All heavy atoms as TSV, in Angstrom:
chain	resi	resn	atom	element	x	y	z
A	1	MET	N	N	40.940	131.234	-37.519
A	1	MET	CA	C	42.221	130.974	-36.899
A	1	MET	C	C	42.853	129.739	-37.581
A	1	MET	O	O	43.058	128.765	-36.936
A	1	MET	CB	C	42.035	130.747	-35.416
A	1	MET	CG	C	41.506	131.931	-34.656
A	1	MET	SD	S	42.300	132.088	-33.069
A	1	MET	CE	C	42.456	133.812	-32.964
A	2	ASP	N	N	43.082	129.876	-38.782
A	2	ASP	CA	C	43.657	128.789	-39.574
A	2	ASP	C	C	44.992	128.335	-39.036
A	2	ASP	O	O	45.357	127.105	-39.133
A	2	ASP	CB	C	43.760	129.213	-41.037
A	2	ASP	CG	C	42.482	129.304	-41.731
A	2	ASP	OD1	O	41.582	128.632	-41.266
A	2	ASP	OD2	O	42.428	130.056	-42.726
A	3	HIS	N	N	45.733	129.213	-38.423
A	3	HIS	CA	C	47.102	128.897	-37.947
A	3	HIS	C	C	46.957	127.868	-36.735
A	3	HIS	O	O	47.941	127.203	-36.398
A	3	HIS	CB	C	47.881	130.016	-37.510
A	3	HIS	CG	C	47.258	130.920	-36.475
A	3	HIS	ND1	N	46.240	131.804	-36.685
A	3	HIS	CD2	C	47.495	130.909	-35.118
A	3	HIS	CE1	C	45.867	132.349	-35.521
A	3	HIS	NE2	N	46.569	131.829	-34.560
A	4	LEU	N	N	45.763	127.738	-36.105
A	4	LEU	CA	C	45.694	126.688	-35.075
A	4	LEU	C	C	45.717	125.308	-35.626
A	4	LEU	O	O	46.031	124.390	-34.810
A	4	LEU	CB	C	44.394	126.985	-34.259
A	4	LEU	CG	C	44.399	128.220	-33.410
A	4	LEU	CD1	C	43.034	128.420	-32.772
A	4	LEU	CD2	C	45.423	128.186	-32.404
A	5	ASN	N	N	45.387	125.116	-36.888
A	5	ASN	CA	C	45.453	123.814	-37.442
A	5	ASN	C	C	46.889	123.258	-37.510
A	5	ASN	O	O	47.176	122.133	-37.473
A	5	ASN	CB	C	44.829	123.759	-38.796
A	5	ASN	CG	C	43.343	124.019	-38.742
A	5	ASN	OD1	O	42.698	123.733	-37.792
A	5	ASN	ND2	N	42.853	124.663	-39.787
A	6	THR	N	N	47.796	124.150	-37.601
A	6	THR	CA	C	49.330	123.855	-37.716
A	6	THR	C	C	49.993	124.152	-36.455
A	6	THR	O	O	51.150	123.960	-36.374
A	6	THR	CB	C	49.892	124.525	-38.917
A	6	THR	OG1	O	49.763	125.934	-38.752
A	6	THR	CG2	C	49.285	124.045	-40.259
A	7	GLY	N	N	49.318	124.678	-35.461
A	7	GLY	CA	C	49.918	125.130	-34.233
A	7	GLY	C	C	50.334	123.943	-33.372
A	7	GLY	O	O	50.036	122.833	-33.670
A	8	ILE	N	N	51.014	124.261	-32.285
A	8	ILE	CA	C	51.484	123.243	-31.315
A	8	ILE	C	C	50.465	123.127	-30.253
A	8	ILE	O	O	50.293	124.106	-29.406
A	8	ILE	CB	C	52.865	123.571	-30.780
A	8	ILE	CG1	C	53.870	123.578	-31.988
A	8	ILE	CG2	C	53.275	122.550	-29.748
A	8	ILE	CD1	C	55.237	123.977	-31.569
A	9	TRP	N	N	49.769	122.075	-30.058
A	9	TRP	CA	C	48.801	121.798	-29.092
A	9	TRP	C	C	49.456	121.055	-27.927
A	9	TRP	O	O	50.281	120.124	-28.195
A	9	TRP	CB	C	47.630	120.986	-29.584
A	9	TRP	CG	C	46.741	121.862	-30.473
A	9	TRP	CD1	C	46.860	121.957	-31.845
A	9	TRP	CD2	C	45.645	122.595	-30.089
A	9	TRP	NE1	N	45.897	122.846	-32.320
A	9	TRP	CE2	C	45.105	123.193	-31.305
A	9	TRP	CE3	C	45.028	122.884	-28.890
A	9	TRP	CZ2	C	43.998	124.111	-31.228
A	9	TRP	CZ3	C	43.960	123.748	-28.826
A	9	TRP	CH2	C	43.466	124.327	-30.013
A	10	ARG	N	N	49.228	121.510	-26.714
A	10	ARG	CA	C	49.868	120.830	-25.575
A	10	ARG	C	C	48.788	120.280	-24.609
A	10	ARG	O	O	47.805	120.890	-24.409
A	10	ARG	CB	C	50.768	121.798	-24.795
A	10	ARG	CG	C	51.902	122.321	-25.593
A	10	ARG	CD	C	52.598	123.346	-24.905
A	10	ARG	NE	N	51.879	124.547	-24.836
A	10	ARG	CZ	C	51.937	125.524	-24.030
A	10	ARG	NH1	N	52.973	125.467	-23.079
A	10	ARG	NH2	N	51.150	126.555	-24.083
A	11	LYS	N	N	49.088	119.106	-24.081
A	11	LYS	CA	C	48.177	118.556	-23.070
A	11	LYS	C	C	48.834	118.589	-21.697
A	11	LYS	O	O	50.147	118.641	-21.657
A	11	LYS	CB	C	48.032	117.064	-23.480
A	11	LYS	CG	C	46.826	116.377	-22.856
A	11	LYS	CD	C	46.671	114.935	-23.214
A	11	LYS	CE	C	46.755	114.734	-24.688
A	11	LYS	NZ	N	46.463	113.270	-25.025
A	12	ALA	N	N	48.128	118.646	-20.642
A	12	ALA	CA	C	48.650	118.707	-19.318
A	12	ALA	C	C	49.623	117.623	-19.058
A	12	ALA	O	O	49.373	116.449	-19.486
A	12	ALA	CB	C	47.492	118.741	-18.329
A	13	GLY	N	N	50.653	117.911	-18.264
A	13	GLY	CA	C	51.610	116.872	-17.907
A	13	GLY	C	C	51.006	115.750	-17.084
A	13	GLY	O	O	51.525	114.599	-17.096
A	14	HIS	N	N	49.956	116.011	-16.352
A	14	HIS	CA	C	49.282	114.947	-15.608
A	14	HIS	C	C	48.385	114.093	-16.354
A	14	HIS	O	O	47.775	113.141	-15.919
A	14	HIS	CB	C	48.521	115.547	-14.477
A	14	HIS	CG	C	49.324	116.202	-13.394
A	14	HIS	ND1	N	50.557	116.810	-13.696
A	14	HIS	CD2	C	49.215	116.246	-12.048
A	14	HIS	CE1	C	51.166	117.238	-12.513
A	14	HIS	NE2	N	50.310	116.901	-11.562
A	15	SER	N	N	48.191	114.371	-17.682
A	15	SER	CA	C	47.258	113.631	-18.580
A	15	SER	C	C	47.968	112.271	-18.813
A	15	SER	O	O	49.136	112.088	-18.829
A	15	SER	CB	C	47.088	114.284	-19.923
A	15	SER	OG	O	46.464	115.546	-19.704
A	16	THR	N	N	47.042	111.263	-18.966
A	16	THR	CA	C	47.565	109.958	-19.360
A	16	THR	C	C	47.346	109.675	-20.819
A	16	THR	O	O	46.580	110.326	-21.441
A	16	THR	CB	C	46.849	108.835	-18.526
A	16	THR	OG1	O	45.384	108.891	-18.815
A	16	THR	CG2	C	47.037	109.148	-17.080
A	17	SER	N	N	47.977	108.652	-21.331
A	17	SER	CA	C	47.800	108.287	-22.733
A	17	SER	C	C	46.592	107.401	-23.010
A	17	SER	O	O	46.383	107.001	-24.096
A	17	SER	CB	C	49.090	107.611	-23.262
A	17	SER	OG	O	49.293	106.439	-22.505
A	18	ASN	N	N	45.785	107.129	-21.964
A	18	ASN	CA	C	44.666	106.212	-22.143
A	18	ASN	C	C	43.426	106.921	-22.660
A	18	ASN	O	O	42.330	106.356	-22.671
A	18	ASN	CB	C	44.397	105.455	-20.836
A	18	ASN	CG	C	43.803	106.331	-19.715
A	18	ASN	OD1	O	43.734	107.583	-19.930
A	18	ASN	ND2	N	43.598	105.778	-18.656
A	19	GLY	N	N	43.467	108.160	-23.073
A	19	GLY	CA	C	42.371	108.884	-23.625
A	19	GLY	C	C	41.367	109.427	-22.660
A	19	GLY	O	O	40.178	109.445	-22.935
A	20	GLY	N	N	41.912	109.780	-21.491
A	20	GLY	CA	C	41.020	110.271	-20.406
A	20	GLY	C	C	40.452	111.611	-20.776
A	20	GLY	O	O	40.567	112.170	-21.855
A	21	ALA	N	N	39.760	112.208	-19.837
A	21	ALA	CA	C	39.100	113.487	-20.030
A	21	ALA	C	C	40.147	114.615	-19.965
A	21	ALA	O	O	40.388	115.133	-18.924
A	21	ALA	CB	C	37.980	113.713	-18.965
A	22	CYS	N	N	40.682	114.946	-21.075
A	22	CYS	CA	C	41.758	115.975	-21.067
A	22	CYS	C	C	41.461	117.031	-22.099
A	22	CYS	O	O	40.691	116.894	-23.041
A	22	CYS	CB	C	43.084	115.344	-21.572
A	22	CYS	SG	S	43.583	114.008	-20.491
A	23	VAL	N	N	42.020	118.168	-21.870
A	23	VAL	CA	C	41.988	119.274	-22.819
A	23	VAL	C	C	43.368	119.588	-23.345
A	23	VAL	O	O	44.326	119.263	-22.644
A	23	VAL	CB	C	41.314	120.567	-22.258
A	23	VAL	CG1	C	39.862	120.321	-21.961
A	23	VAL	CG2	C	42.086	121.097	-21.126
A	24	GLU	N	N	43.394	120.148	-24.526
A	24	GLU	CA	C	44.697	120.662	-25.044
A	24	GLU	C	C	44.641	122.135	-25.204
A	24	GLU	O	O	43.546	122.677	-25.458
A	24	GLU	CB	C	44.964	119.953	-26.404
A	24	GLU	CG	C	45.172	118.463	-26.281
A	24	GLU	CD	C	45.289	117.812	-27.628
A	24	GLU	OE1	O	44.653	118.169	-28.575
A	24	GLU	OE2	O	46.182	116.924	-27.752
A	25	VAL	N	N	45.715	122.847	-25.078
A	25	VAL	CA	C	45.764	124.283	-25.302
A	25	VAL	C	C	46.827	124.621	-26.333
A	25	VAL	O	O	47.826	123.838	-26.514
A	25	VAL	CB	C	46.053	125.022	-24.021
A	25	VAL	CG1	C	44.948	124.767	-22.951
A	25	VAL	CG2	C	47.459	124.608	-23.425
A	26	ALA	N	N	46.563	125.738	-27.036
A	26	ALA	CA	C	47.546	126.251	-27.993
A	26	ALA	C	C	47.512	127.751	-27.896
A	26	ALA	O	O	46.574	128.339	-27.527
A	26	ALA	CB	C	47.179	125.821	-29.384
A	27	SER	N	N	48.738	128.349	-28.160
A	27	SER	CA	C	48.852	129.739	-28.120
A	27	SER	C	C	48.509	130.392	-29.507
A	27	SER	O	O	48.853	129.849	-30.529
A	27	SER	CB	C	50.312	130.089	-27.721
A	27	SER	OG	O	50.413	131.493	-27.686
A	28	ALA	N	N	47.701	131.386	-29.475
A	28	ALA	CA	C	47.357	132.142	-30.686
A	28	ALA	C	C	47.698	133.603	-30.373
A	28	ALA	O	O	47.850	133.985	-29.225
A	28	ALA	CB	C	45.858	132.033	-30.959
A	29	PRO	N	N	47.853	134.454	-31.342
A	29	PRO	CA	C	48.297	135.856	-31.085
A	29	PRO	C	C	47.229	136.506	-30.191
A	29	PRO	O	O	46.062	136.652	-30.496
A	29	PRO	CB	C	48.187	136.489	-32.529
A	29	PRO	CG	C	48.517	135.377	-33.420
A	29	PRO	CD	C	47.842	134.140	-32.796
A	30	GLY	N	N	47.630	136.864	-28.973
A	30	GLY	CA	C	46.827	137.500	-27.987
A	30	GLY	C	C	45.687	136.681	-27.376
A	30	GLY	O	O	44.896	137.123	-26.642
A	31	ALA	N	N	45.753	135.325	-27.610
A	31	ALA	CA	C	44.678	134.461	-27.129
A	31	ALA	C	C	45.252	133.040	-26.759
A	31	ALA	O	O	46.333	132.764	-27.165
A	31	ALA	CB	C	43.620	134.404	-28.141
A	32	ILE	N	N	44.453	132.318	-26.139
A	32	ILE	CA	C	44.706	130.929	-25.904
A	32	ILE	C	C	43.499	130.094	-26.477
A	32	ILE	O	O	42.319	130.501	-26.273
A	32	ILE	CB	C	44.788	130.558	-24.383
A	32	ILE	CG1	C	45.943	131.374	-23.784
A	32	ILE	CG2	C	44.932	129.105	-24.114
A	32	ILE	CD1	C	47.364	130.903	-24.248
A	33	ALA	N	N	43.868	129.064	-27.097
A	33	ALA	CA	C	42.707	128.123	-27.677
A	33	ALA	C	C	42.785	126.844	-26.934
A	33	ALA	O	O	43.750	126.365	-26.459
A	33	ALA	CB	C	43.122	127.912	-29.183
A	34	VAL	N	N	41.589	126.347	-26.743
A	34	VAL	CA	C	41.329	125.090	-26.000
A	34	VAL	C	C	40.446	124.181	-26.765
A	34	VAL	O	O	39.502	124.530	-27.395
A	34	VAL	CB	C	40.611	125.406	-24.622
A	34	VAL	CG1	C	40.406	124.147	-23.736
A	34	VAL	CG2	C	41.330	126.449	-23.799
A	35	ARG	N	N	40.847	122.836	-26.730
A	35	ARG	CA	C	40.051	121.852	-27.505
A	35	ARG	C	C	40.021	120.571	-26.616
A	35	ARG	O	O	40.852	120.350	-25.834
A	35	ARG	CB	C	40.512	121.605	-28.913
A	35	ARG	CG	C	41.893	120.921	-28.963
A	35	ARG	CD	C	42.314	120.681	-30.364
A	35	ARG	NE	N	43.606	119.914	-30.365
A	35	ARG	CZ	C	44.292	119.702	-31.507
A	35	ARG	NH1	N	43.839	120.218	-32.631
A	35	ARG	NH2	N	45.437	119.031	-31.417
A	36	ASP	N	N	39.098	119.669	-27.016
A	36	ASP	CA	C	39.028	118.346	-26.367
A	36	ASP	C	C	40.012	117.464	-26.993
A	36	ASP	O	O	40.094	117.315	-28.254
A	36	ASP	CB	C	37.575	117.809	-26.617
A	36	ASP	CG	C	37.334	116.510	-25.944
A	36	ASP	OD1	O	38.238	115.810	-25.477
A	36	ASP	OD2	O	36.166	116.084	-25.852
A	37	SER	N	N	40.895	116.883	-26.236
A	37	SER	CA	C	41.963	115.992	-26.734
A	37	SER	C	C	41.420	114.787	-27.456
A	37	SER	O	O	42.089	114.205	-28.342
A	37	SER	CB	C	42.959	115.512	-25.647
A	37	SER	OG	O	42.363	114.763	-24.698
A	38	LYS	N	N	40.194	114.323	-27.101
A	38	LYS	CA	C	39.591	113.177	-27.770
A	38	LYS	C	C	39.008	113.492	-29.113
A	38	LYS	O	O	38.686	112.641	-29.905
A	38	LYS	CB	C	38.550	112.567	-26.890
A	38	LYS	CG	C	39.106	111.917	-25.573
A	38	LYS	CD	C	38.013	111.264	-24.741
A	38	LYS	CE	C	36.860	112.151	-24.301
A	38	LYS	NZ	N	37.094	113.320	-23.547
A	39	ASP	N	N	38.761	114.790	-29.338
A	39	ASP	CA	C	38.200	115.223	-30.569
A	39	ASP	C	C	38.909	116.445	-31.162
A	39	ASP	O	O	38.444	117.530	-31.212
A	39	ASP	CB	C	36.727	115.625	-30.330
A	39	ASP	CG	C	35.853	115.982	-31.616
A	39	ASP	OD1	O	36.372	115.683	-32.655
A	39	ASP	OD2	O	34.831	116.547	-31.442
A	40	PRO	N	N	40.225	116.183	-31.645
A	40	PRO	CA	C	41.013	117.308	-32.088
A	40	PRO	C	C	40.440	118.030	-33.292
A	40	PRO	O	O	40.807	119.147	-33.544
A	40	PRO	CB	C	42.331	116.693	-32.364
A	40	PRO	CG	C	42.052	115.164	-32.546
A	40	PRO	CD	C	40.906	114.947	-31.717
A	41	GLN	N	N	39.523	117.453	-34.070
A	41	GLN	CA	C	38.948	118.123	-35.232
A	41	GLN	C	C	37.697	118.765	-34.875
A	41	GLN	O	O	37.046	119.396	-35.672
A	41	GLN	CB	C	38.709	117.049	-36.313
A	41	GLN	CG	C	39.918	116.285	-36.783
A	41	GLN	CD	C	41.008	117.227	-37.248
A	41	GLN	OE1	O	40.764	118.249	-38.000
A	41	GLN	NE2	N	42.220	116.971	-36.795
A	42	GLY	N	N	37.227	118.675	-33.630
A	42	GLY	CA	C	35.983	119.287	-33.166
A	42	GLY	C	C	36.169	120.720	-32.869
A	42	GLY	O	O	37.146	121.429	-33.285
A	43	PRO	N	N	35.177	121.320	-32.117
A	43	PRO	CA	C	35.179	122.799	-31.871
A	43	PRO	C	C	36.384	123.212	-31.015
A	43	PRO	O	O	36.899	122.490	-30.277
A	43	PRO	CB	C	33.906	123.043	-31.147
A	43	PRO	CG	C	33.373	121.684	-30.760
A	43	PRO	CD	C	34.080	120.633	-31.543
A	44	ILE	N	N	36.776	124.500	-31.191
A	44	ILE	CA	C	37.901	125.086	-30.422
A	44	ILE	C	C	37.349	126.358	-29.823
A	44	ILE	O	O	36.726	127.153	-30.407
A	44	ILE	CB	C	39.041	125.485	-31.449
A	44	ILE	CG1	C	39.612	124.183	-32.118
A	44	ILE	CG2	C	40.109	126.227	-30.756
A	44	ILE	CD1	C	40.686	124.511	-33.219
A	45	LEU	N	N	37.651	126.486	-28.526
A	45	LEU	CA	C	37.296	127.701	-27.806
A	45	LEU	C	C	38.530	128.587	-27.670
A	45	LEU	O	O	39.571	128.143	-27.308
A	45	LEU	CB	C	36.871	127.245	-26.353
A	45	LEU	CG	C	36.616	128.358	-25.424
A	45	LEU	CD1	C	35.364	129.214	-25.858
A	45	LEU	CD2	C	36.274	127.817	-23.948
A	46	VAL	N	N	38.319	129.798	-28.174
A	46	VAL	CA	C	39.456	130.731	-28.194
A	46	VAL	C	C	39.053	131.931	-27.285
A	46	VAL	O	O	37.953	132.429	-27.338
A	46	VAL	CB	C	39.712	131.303	-29.570
A	46	VAL	CG1	C	40.883	132.275	-29.620
A	46	VAL	CG2	C	40.018	130.113	-30.524
A	47	MET	N	N	39.967	132.316	-26.348
A	47	MET	CA	C	39.619	133.280	-25.376
A	47	MET	C	C	40.907	134.195	-25.161
A	47	MET	O	O	42.012	133.765	-25.427
A	47	MET	CB	C	39.212	132.817	-24.004
A	47	MET	CG	C	40.226	132.003	-23.363
A	47	MET	SD	S	39.529	131.100	-21.842
A	47	MET	CE	C	38.908	129.601	-22.660
A	48	PRO	N	N	40.706	135.444	-24.821
A	48	PRO	CA	C	41.847	136.353	-24.530
A	48	PRO	C	C	42.669	135.788	-23.395
A	48	PRO	O	O	42.206	135.016	-22.487
A	48	PRO	CB	C	41.223	137.683	-24.085
A	48	PRO	CG	C	39.853	137.616	-24.625
A	48	PRO	CD	C	39.436	136.160	-24.656
A	49	ARG	N	N	43.992	135.994	-23.369
A	49	ARG	CA	C	44.946	135.416	-22.403
A	49	ARG	C	C	44.451	135.811	-20.954
A	49	ARG	O	O	44.578	135.021	-20.038
A	49	ARG	CB	C	46.340	135.898	-22.620
A	49	ARG	CG	C	46.936	135.321	-23.836
A	49	ARG	CD	C	48.317	135.914	-24.042
A	49	ARG	NE	N	48.884	135.389	-25.340
A	49	ARG	CZ	C	49.576	134.156	-25.387
A	49	ARG	NH1	N	49.673	133.455	-24.287
A	49	ARG	NH2	N	49.989	133.787	-26.472
A	50	THR	N	N	43.882	136.973	-20.793
A	50	THR	CA	C	43.498	137.370	-19.417
A	50	THR	C	C	42.282	136.526	-18.960
A	50	THR	O	O	42.180	136.185	-17.798
A	50	THR	CB	C	43.045	138.899	-19.432
A	50	THR	OG1	O	42.098	139.120	-20.388
A	50	THR	CG2	C	44.276	139.763	-19.566
A	51	HIS	N	N	41.456	136.229	-19.905
A	51	HIS	CA	C	40.239	135.354	-19.457
A	51	HIS	C	C	40.771	133.906	-19.191
A	51	HIS	O	O	40.264	133.267	-18.229
A	51	HIS	CB	C	39.233	135.290	-20.586
A	51	HIS	CG	C	38.638	136.619	-20.774
A	51	HIS	ND1	N	37.495	136.722	-21.600
A	51	HIS	CD2	C	38.783	137.865	-20.305
A	51	HIS	CE1	C	37.098	138.027	-21.607
A	51	HIS	NE2	N	37.912	138.606	-20.799
A	52	PHE	N	N	41.732	133.458	-19.953
A	52	PHE	CA	C	42.225	132.061	-19.726
A	52	PHE	C	C	42.929	132.051	-18.304
A	52	PHE	O	O	42.804	131.075	-17.545
A	52	PHE	CB	C	43.270	131.660	-20.752
A	52	PHE	CG	C	43.736	130.282	-20.588
A	52	PHE	CD1	C	42.959	129.174	-20.891
A	52	PHE	CD2	C	45.064	130.068	-20.120
A	52	PHE	CE1	C	43.424	127.891	-20.765
A	52	PHE	CE2	C	45.559	128.770	-19.991
A	52	PHE	CZ	C	44.751	127.653	-20.274
A	53	ARG	N	N	43.664	133.153	-18.030
A	53	ARG	CA	C	44.338	133.202	-16.675
A	53	ARG	C	C	43.313	133.209	-15.612
A	53	ARG	O	O	43.451	132.432	-14.596
A	53	ARG	CB	C	45.209	134.433	-16.606
A	53	ARG	CG	C	45.834	134.767	-15.278
A	53	ARG	CD	C	46.751	133.713	-14.823
A	53	ARG	NE	N	47.818	133.652	-15.800
A	53	ARG	CZ	C	49.041	133.129	-15.485
A	53	ARG	NH1	N	49.260	132.660	-14.363
A	53	ARG	NH2	N	49.932	133.108	-16.433
A	54	ARG	N	N	42.221	133.931	-15.827
A	54	ARG	CA	C	41.148	133.959	-14.748
A	54	ARG	C	C	40.519	132.525	-14.600
A	54	ARG	O	O	40.269	132.091	-13.486
A	54	ARG	CB	C	40.122	134.967	-15.122
A	54	ARG	CG	C	39.124	135.316	-14.005
A	54	ARG	CD	C	38.167	136.395	-14.313
A	54	ARG	NE	N	38.756	137.470	-15.024
A	54	ARG	CZ	C	38.192	138.236	-15.921
A	54	ARG	NH1	N	37.012	137.896	-16.368
A	54	ARG	NH2	N	38.870	139.202	-16.552
A	55	LEU	N	N	40.287	131.912	-15.729
A	55	LEU	CA	C	39.691	130.547	-15.717
A	55	LEU	C	C	40.597	129.602	-14.944
A	55	LEU	O	O	40.194	128.918	-14.063
A	55	LEU	CB	C	39.512	130.004	-17.171
A	55	LEU	CG	C	39.067	128.607	-17.225
A	55	LEU	CD1	C	37.705	128.426	-16.684
A	55	LEU	CD2	C	39.107	128.154	-18.711
A	56	THR	N	N	41.862	129.563	-15.280
A	56	THR	CA	C	42.825	128.597	-14.578
A	56	THR	C	C	42.988	128.933	-13.150
A	56	THR	O	O	43.073	128.055	-12.275
A	56	THR	CB	C	44.186	128.567	-15.262
A	56	THR	OG1	O	44.778	129.871	-15.346
A	56	THR	CG2	C	44.060	127.984	-16.693
A	57	ASP	N	N	43.033	130.225	-12.782
A	57	ASP	CA	C	43.049	130.642	-11.339
A	57	ASP	C	C	41.859	130.186	-10.613
A	57	ASP	O	O	41.923	129.649	-9.483
A	57	ASP	CB	C	43.168	132.128	-11.178
A	57	ASP	CG	C	44.583	132.654	-11.594
A	57	ASP	OD1	O	45.537	131.820	-11.704
A	57	ASP	OD2	O	44.757	133.901	-11.778
A	58	THR	N	N	40.634	130.329	-11.239
A	58	THR	CA	C	39.416	129.788	-10.650
A	58	THR	C	C	39.429	128.373	-10.442
A	58	THR	O	O	39.098	127.852	-9.372
A	58	THR	CB	C	38.241	130.288	-11.480
A	58	THR	OG1	O	38.183	131.700	-11.594
A	58	THR	CG2	C	36.896	129.795	-10.891
A	59	LEU	N	N	39.890	127.649	-11.414
A	59	LEU	CA	C	39.883	126.154	-11.344
A	59	LEU	C	C	40.881	125.670	-10.240
A	59	LEU	O	O	40.636	124.686	-9.601
A	59	LEU	CB	C	40.276	125.526	-12.690
A	59	LEU	CG	C	39.229	125.728	-13.825
A	59	LEU	CD1	C	39.746	125.213	-15.160
A	59	LEU	CD2	C	37.934	125.054	-13.389
A	60	LYS	N	N	41.998	126.385	-10.076
A	60	LYS	CA	C	42.958	126.043	-9.065
A	60	LYS	C	C	42.566	126.498	-7.651
A	60	LYS	O	O	43.060	126.068	-6.708
A	60	LYS	CB	C	44.320	126.639	-9.411
A	60	LYS	CG	C	45.037	126.029	-10.620
A	60	LYS	CD	C	46.391	126.567	-10.777
A	60	LYS	CE	C	46.444	128.011	-11.070
A	60	LYS	NZ	N	47.771	128.486	-11.337
A	61	GLY	N	N	41.542	127.382	-7.635
A	61	GLY	CA	C	41.048	127.871	-6.360
A	61	GLY	C	C	41.864	129.066	-5.818
A	61	GLY	O	O	41.874	129.339	-4.662
A	62	ASP	N	N	42.561	129.730	-6.676
A	62	ASP	CA	C	43.420	130.904	-6.241
A	62	ASP	C	C	42.606	132.162	-6.107
A	62	ASP	O	O	41.611	132.352	-6.711
A	62	ASP	CB	C	44.506	131.163	-7.297
A	62	ASP	CG	C	45.586	130.076	-7.303
A	62	ASP	OD1	O	45.586	129.295	-6.373
A	62	ASP	OD2	O	46.353	130.140	-8.222
């Protein structure tokens, strides 16, 4: 997924600039990519959009 290196990564609006425990997400064709904001050159988790939706719904308690 080379295009993720040049993609637009977004951090949650509730994140602070002090380097807290945040993740960033980016859109890929048919998938969502997630990485640690403190280690942007580190590993990237890529999952289908449906799995990402299920993950976020679970985290929100929906």
